OpenMM code with the backbone's topology and positions (N, CA, C; nanometers):
from openmm import Vec3, app, unit

residues = "UNK UNK UNK UNK UNK UNK UNK UNK UNK UNK UNK UNK UNK UNK UNK UNK UNK UNK UNK UNK UNK UNK UNK UNK UNK UNK UNK UNK UNK UNK UNK UNK UNK UNK UNK UNK UNK UNK UNK UNK UNK UNK UNK UNK UNK UNK UNK UNK UNK UNK UNK UNK UNK UNK UNK UNK UNK UNK UNK UNK UNK UNK UNK UNK UNK UNK UNK UNK UNK UNK UNK UNK UNK UNK UNK UNK UNK UNK UNK UNK UNK UNK UNK UNK UNK UNK UNK UNK UNK UNK UNK UNK UNK UNK UNK UNK UNK UNK UNK UNK".split()
positions = [
    Vec3(7.7049, 7.2419, 10.1113),
    Vec3(7.7041, 7.1412, 10.2163),
    Vec3(7.6907, 7.2117, 10.3513),
    Vec3(7.6112, 7.1537, 10.4366),
    Vec3(7.5871, 7.2092, 10.5691),
    Vec3(7.7139, 7.2015, 10.6527),
    Vec3(7.7529, 7.3127, 10.7107),
    Vec3(7.8669, 7.3156, 10.8006),
    Vec3(7.8246, 7.2440, 10.9295),
    Vec3(7.8857, 7.1304, 10.9608),
    Vec3(7.8463, 7.0522, 11.0770),
    Vec3(7.8668, 7.1263, 11.2079),
    Vec3(7.9520, 7.2278, 11.2085),
    Vec3(7.9694, 7.3070, 11.3294),
    Vec3(7.8455, 7.3911, 11.3589),
    Vec3(7.7660, 7.4192, 11.2549),
    Vec3(7.6453, 7.4988, 11.2724),
    Vec3(7.5190, 7.4144, 11.2774),
    Vec3(7.5322, 7.2835, 11.2588),
    Vec3(7.4161, 7.1950, 11.2545),
    Vec3(7.3540, 7.1798, 11.3932),
    Vec3(7.2233, 7.1631, 11.3927),
    Vec3(7.1481, 7.1420, 11.5156),
    Vec3(7.0954, 6.9991, 11.5182),
    Vec3(7.1004, 6.9368, 11.6353),
    Vec3(7.0398, 6.8055, 11.6567),
    Vec3(6.9126, 6.8267, 11.7366),
    Vec3(6.8022, 6.7739, 11.6839),
    Vec3(6.6739, 6.7823, 11.7524),
    Vec3(6.6530, 6.6534, 11.8305),
    Vec3(6.6322, 6.6676, 11.9602),
    Vec3(6.6050, 6.5537, 12.0478),
    Vec3(6.4635, 6.5721, 12.1003),
    Vec3(6.3798, 6.4709, 12.0799),
    Vec3(6.2408, 6.4873, 12.1192),
    Vec3(6.1807, 6.3654, 12.1837),
    Vec3(6.0633, 6.3877, 12.2411),
    Vec3(5.9844, 6.2827, 12.3035),
    Vec3(5.8392, 6.3041, 12.2619),
    Vec3(5.7716, 6.1940, 12.2332),
    Vec3(5.6297, 6.1994, 12.1988),
    Vec3(5.5529, 6.1198, 12.3021),
    Vec3(5.4572, 6.1870, 12.3683),
    Vec3(5.3762, 6.1255, 12.4732),
    Vec3(5.2288, 6.1359, 12.4378),
    Vec3(5.1495, 6.0400, 12.4858),
    Vec3(5.0051, 6.0496, 12.4688),
    Vec3(4.9533, 6.1672, 12.5502),
    Vec3(4.8698, 6.2500, 12.4884),
    Vec3(4.8266, 6.3729, 12.5560),
    Vec3(4.7329, 6.3482, 12.6738),
    Vec3(4.6678, 6.2329, 12.6783),
    Vec3(4.5764, 6.2035, 12.7881),
    Vec3(4.6426, 6.1209, 12.8971),
    Vec3(4.7111, 6.0134, 12.8580),
    Vec3(4.7677, 5.9217, 12.9572),
    Vec3(4.9108, 5.9567, 12.9965),
    Vec3(4.9812, 6.0317, 12.9107),
    Vec3(5.1215, 6.0633, 12.9369),
    Vec3(5.2169, 5.9509, 12.9026),
    Vec3(5.1651, 5.8390, 12.8500),
    Vec3(5.2501, 5.7256, 12.8139),
    Vec3(5.3305, 5.7581, 12.6881),
    Vec3(5.4538, 5.7066, 12.6792),
    Vec3(5.5339, 5.7278, 12.5584),
    Vec3(5.4705, 5.6582, 12.4383),
    Vec3(5.4860, 5.7194, 12.3215),
    Vec3(5.4318, 5.6632, 12.1981),
    Vec3(5.5456, 5.6149, 12.1098),
    Vec3(5.5512, 5.4852, 12.0880),
    Vec3(5.6546, 5.4242, 12.0028),
    Vec3(5.6036, 5.4125, 11.8600),
    Vec3(5.6966, 5.4126, 11.7655),
    Vec3(5.6619, 5.3902, 11.6260),
    Vec3(5.6013, 5.5088, 11.5552),
    Vec3(5.6160, 5.6274, 11.6128),
    Vec3(5.5637, 5.7480, 11.5488),
    Vec3(5.6702, 5.8011, 11.4535),
    Vec3(5.6308, 5.8249, 11.3300),
    Vec3(5.7225, 5.8751, 11.2272),
    Vec3(5.7287, 6.0273, 11.2367),
    Vec3(5.8506, 6.0789, 11.2472),
    Vec3(5.8741, 6.2216, 11.2627),
    Vec3(5.9514, 6.2708, 11.1412),
    Vec3(5.9113, 6.3848, 11.0869),
    Vec3(5.9771, 6.4403, 10.9696),
    Vec3(5.9970, 6.5904, 10.9881),
    Vec3(6.1177, 6.6372, 10.9582),
    Vec3(6.1486, 6.7795, 10.9648),
    Vec3(6.2607, 6.8087, 10.8659),
    Vec3(6.2406, 6.9095, 10.7848),
    Vec3(6.3424, 6.9557, 10.6898),
    Vec3(6.4005, 6.8421, 10.6048),
    Vec3(6.3143, 6.7514, 10.5601),
    Vec3(6.3590, 6.6419, 10.4749),
    Vec3(6.4314, 6.5297, 10.5472),
    Vec3(6.4355, 6.5346, 10.6785),
    Vec3(6.4999, 6.4303, 10.7589),
    Vec3(6.3931, 6.3585, 10.8384),
    Vec3(6.4184, 6.2304, 10.8693),
    Vec3(6.3158, 6.1474, 10.9310),
    Vec3(6.3716, 6.0657, 11.0471),
    Vec3(6.2816, 6.0307, 11.1387),
    Vec3(6.3139, 5.9414, 11.2496),
    Vec3(6.1847, 5.8741, 11.2936),
    Vec3(6.1987, 5.7709, 11.3762),
    Vec3(6.0841, 5.7018, 11.4344),
    Vec3(6.1062, 5.6927, 11.5845),
    Vec3(6.0026, 5.7242, 11.6621),
    Vec3(6.0163, 5.7212, 11.8074),
    Vec3(6.0345, 5.5777, 11.8568),
    Vec3(6.1166, 5.5644, 11.9618),
    Vec3(6.1442, 5.4330, 12.0192),
    Vec3(6.0432, 5.4001, 12.1299),
    Vec3(6.0673, 5.2936, 12.2045),
    Vec3(5.9751, 5.2479, 12.3090),
    Vec3(5.9546, 5.3520, 12.4188),
    Vec3(6.0485, 5.4435, 12.4344),
    Vec3(6.0352, 5.5509, 12.5339),
    Vec3(5.9728, 5.6758, 12.4738),
    Vec3(5.9330, 5.6671, 12.3456),
    Vec3(5.8759, 5.7830, 12.2766),
    Vec3(5.9825, 5.8797, 12.2287),
    Vec3(6.1094, 5.8417, 12.2402),
    Vec3(6.2203, 5.9307, 12.2083),
    Vec3(6.2611, 5.9197, 12.0613),
    Vec3(6.3059, 6.0331, 12.0062),
    Vec3(6.3609, 6.0343, 11.8709),
    Vec3(6.4724, 6.1380, 11.8648),
    Vec3(6.5552, 6.1262, 11.7608),
    Vec3(6.6700, 6.2169, 11.7435),
    Vec3(6.6906, 6.2378, 11.5938),
    Vec3(6.7043, 6.3643, 11.5534),
    Vec3(6.7315, 6.3979, 11.4138),
    Vec3(6.8477, 6.4957, 11.4120),
    Vec3(6.9539, 6.4578, 11.3424),
    Vec3(7.0755, 6.5398, 11.3376),
    Vec3(7.0885, 6.6104, 11.2035),
    Vec3(7.1749, 6.7116, 11.2012),
    Vec3(7.2100, 6.7797, 11.0771),
    Vec3(7.1082, 6.8807, 11.0294),
    Vec3(7.0322, 6.9398, 11.1208),
    Vec3(6.9327, 7.0398, 11.0820),
    Vec3(6.9952, 7.1781, 11.0723),
    Vec3(6.9460, 7.2569, 10.9782),
    Vec3(6.9858, 7.3968, 10.9693),
    Vec3(6.9152, 7.4726, 11.0815),
    Vec3(6.9858, 7.5541, 11.1561),
    Vec3(6.9190, 7.6350, 11.2578),
    Vec3(6.8161, 7.7277, 11.1929),
    Vec3(6.7052, 7.7504, 11.2621),
    Vec3(6.6000, 7.8378, 11.2127),
    Vec3(6.4634, 7.7732, 11.2254),
    Vec3(6.3658, 7.8336, 11.1604),
    Vec3(6.2285, 7.7847, 11.1652),
    Vec3(6.2124, 7.6619, 11.0764),
    Vec3(6.1333, 7.5666, 11.1240),
    Vec3(6.1075, 7.4452, 11.0474),
    Vec3(5.9726, 7.3890, 11.0886),
    Vec3(5.9124, 7.3165, 10.9989),
    Vec3(5.7843, 7.2505, 11.0256),
    Vec3(5.8109, 7.1036, 11.0534),
    Vec3(5.7648, 7.0565, 11.1687),
    Vec3(5.7800, 6.9170, 11.2080),
    Vec3(5.6439, 6.8488, 11.1952),
    Vec3(5.6424, 6.7338, 11.1293),
    Vec3(5.5198, 6.6563, 11.1119),
    Vec3(5.5406, 6.5201, 11.1758),
    Vec3(5.4385, 6.4689, 11.2433),
    Vec3(5.4493, 6.3373, 11.3040),
    Vec3(5.3165, 6.2635, 11.2966),
    Vec3(5.3252, 6.1308, 11.2773),
    Vec3(5.2059, 6.0473, 11.2686),
    Vec3(5.2454, 5.9002, 11.2751),
    Vec3(5.1445, 5.8161, 11.2937),
    Vec3(5.1617, 5.6707, 11.2873),
    Vec3(5.0257, 5.6104, 11.2559),
    Vec3(5.0181, 5.4779, 11.2518),
    Vec3(4.8894, 5.4120, 11.2297),
    Vec3(4.7927, 5.4444, 11.3431),
    Vec3(4.8450, 5.4849, 11.4566),
    Vec3(4.7685, 5.5092, 11.5779),
    Vec3(4.7530, 5.6582, 11.6115),
    Vec3(4.8346, 5.7416, 11.5479),
    Vec3(4.8375, 5.8851, 11.5774),
    Vec3(4.8058, 5.9624, 11.4497),
    Vec3(4.6937, 6.0341, 11.4473),
    Vec3(4.6634, 6.1147, 11.3299),
    Vec3(4.7751, 6.2167, 11.3049),
    Vec3(4.7987, 6.2488, 11.1777),
    Vec3(4.9068, 6.3413, 11.1439),
    Vec3(4.8878, 6.4770, 11.2117),
    Vec3(4.9972, 6.5259, 11.2659),
    Vec3(4.9994, 6.6548, 11.3335),
    Vec3(5.1235, 6.7317, 11.2892),
    Vec3(5.1133, 6.8620, 11.2883),
    Vec3(5.2245, 6.9463, 11.2462),
    Vec3(5.2431, 7.0582, 11.3473),
    Vec3(5.3692, 7.0863, 11.3787),
    Vec3(5.4031, 7.1988, 11.4657),
    Vec3(5.5180, 7.2759, 11.4011),
    Vec3(5.5207, 7.4050, 11.4233),
    Vec3(5.6317, 7.4867, 11.3774),
    Vec3(5.7304, 7.5017, 11.4918),
    Vec3(5.8570, 7.4808, 11.4615),
    Vec3(5.9625, 7.4885, 11.5626),
    Vec3(6.0689, 7.5876, 11.5192),
    Vec3(6.1390, 7.6402, 11.6151),
    Vec3(6.2591, 7.7178, 11.5888),
    Vec3(6.3744, 7.6382, 11.6491),
    Vec3(6.4560, 7.5770, 11.5631),
    Vec3(6.5686, 7.4987, 11.6119),
    Vec3(6.6935, 7.5849, 11.6088),
    Vec3(6.7676, 7.5805, 11.7166),
    Vec3(6.8900, 7.6604, 11.7235),
    Vec3(6.9858, 7.5981, 11.8228),
    Vec3(7.1099, 7.6425, 11.8149),
    Vec3(7.2126, 7.5891, 11.9027),
    Vec3(7.2572, 7.4521, 11.8567),
    Vec3(7.3425, 7.3921, 11.9337),
    Vec3(7.3932, 7.2593, 11.9003),
    Vec3(7.2846, 7.1534, 11.9170),
    Vec3(7.2013, 7.1711, 12.0212),
    Vec3(7.0946, 7.0759, 12.0498),
    Vec3(6.9654, 7.1515, 12.0779),
    Vec3(6.8580, 7.1098, 12.0133),
    Vec3(6.7246, 7.1629, 12.0411),
    Vec3(6.6410, 7.0488, 12.0955),
    Vec3(6.5532, 7.0792, 12.1883),
    Vec3(6.4694, 6.9749, 12.2485),
    Vec3(6.3223, 7.0112, 12.2306),
    Vec3(6.2423, 6.9062, 12.2115),
    Vec3(6.0987, 6.9266, 12.1976),
    Vec3(6.0251, 6.8114, 12.2642),
    Vec3(5.9158, 6.8438, 12.3303),
    Vec3(5.8276, 6.7425, 12.3887),
    Vec3(5.6931, 6.7602, 12.3191),
    Vec3(5.6503, 6.6535, 12.2527),
    Vec3(5.5261, 6.6568, 12.1770),
    Vec3(5.4196, 6.5746, 12.2473),
    Vec3(5.2976, 6.6195, 12.2380),
    Vec3(5.1844, 6.5446, 12.2908),
    Vec3(5.0943, 6.5109, 12.1735),
    Vec3(5.0523, 6.3868, 12.1679),
    Vec3(4.9692, 6.3411, 12.0575),
    Vec3(4.8510, 6.2624, 12.1121),
    Vec3(4.7502, 6.2523, 12.0303),
    Vec3(4.6318, 6.1769, 12.0662),
    Vec3(4.6442, 6.0378, 12.0052),
    Vec3(4.6697, 5.9384, 12.0887),
    Vec3(4.6819, 5.7998, 12.0434),
    Vec3(4.5448, 5.7349, 12.0463),
    Vec3(4.4994, 5.6876, 11.9324),
    Vec3(4.3683, 5.6242, 11.9243),
    Vec3(4.3627, 5.4998, 12.0115),
    Vec3(4.4729, 5.4254, 12.0221),
    Vec3(4.4757, 5.3033, 12.1029),
    Vec3(4.4686, 5.3331, 12.2524),
    Vec3(4.5416, 5.4344, 12.2978),
    Vec3(4.5467, 5.4650, 12.4409),
    Vec3(4.4313, 5.5529, 12.4878),
    Vec3(4.3733, 5.6305, 12.3972),
    Vec3(4.2677, 5.7245, 12.4349),
    Vec3(4.1544, 5.7117, 12.3362),
    Vec3(4.0535, 5.6351, 12.3712),
    Vec3(3.9434, 5.6092, 12.2793),
    Vec3(3.8626, 5.7354, 12.2494),
    Vec3(3.8783, 5.8400, 12.3271),
    Vec3(3.8092, 5.9658, 12.2999),
    Vec3(3.8684, 6.0362, 12.1782),
    Vec3(3.9846, 5.9945, 12.1344),
    Vec3(4.0464, 6.0557, 12.0165),
    Vec3(3.9640, 6.0312, 11.8920),
    Vec3(3.9077, 5.9110, 11.8808),
    Vec3(3.8336, 5.8764, 11.7612),
    Vec3(3.9183, 5.8983, 11.6379),
    Vec3(3.8588, 5.9431, 11.5320),
    Vec3(3.9313, 5.9677, 11.4078),
    Vec3(3.9633, 6.1144, 11.3926),
    Vec3(3.9354, 6.1947, 11.4953),
    Vec3(3.9595, 6.3386, 11.4866),
    Vec3(4.1044, 6.3729, 11.5022),
    Vec3(4.1361, 6.5021, 11.4937),
    Vec3(4.2764, 6.5445, 11.5036),
    Vec3(4.3325, 6.5207, 11.6427),
    Vec3(4.4606, 6.4992, 11.6483),
    Vec3(4.5292, 6.4756, 11.7746),
    Vec3(4.5695, 6.6042, 11.8411),
    Vec3(4.6569, 6.5917, 11.9405),
    Vec3(4.7055, 6.7067, 12.0144),
    Vec3(4.8121, 6.7787, 11.9354),
    Vec3(4.8743, 6.8730, 11.9968),
    Vec3(4.9789, 6.9479, 11.9301),
    Vec3(5.1064, 6.9432, 12.0087),
    Vec3(5.2021, 7.0202, 11.9701),
    Vec3(5.3285, 7.0280, 12.0433),
    Vec3(5.3085, 7.0988, 12.1740),
    Vec3(5.3971, 7.0767, 12.2655),
    Vec3(5.3813, 7.1443, 12.3914),
    Vec3(5.4915, 7.1132, 12.4847),
] * unit.nanometer
topology = app.Topology()
chain = topology.addChain("A")
for resn in residues:
    res = topology.addResidue(resn, chain)
    for name in ("N", "CA", "C"):
        topology.addAtom(name, app.Element.getBySymbol(name[0]), res)
């Protein structure tokens, strides 16, 4: 069982890479844990083991994207940029942006 004193909480935001608008309804997955971004593009995933992990995110509007993260400490923060097909018609069906 994960020692909760050593667990990391990942707090993140997902924004459109062109417009900067928050992206709601984006499904985020890391280390077998999941969350969905809210109206502000914010999400939170608790109980992560510190260390390297692969984060994947996508929605009906955001092509699947993956970034490698190093989560550590009590709280880790990440700001992700994605290509929203609805907000940025230049995205088309191609790959979206990456973490940043």
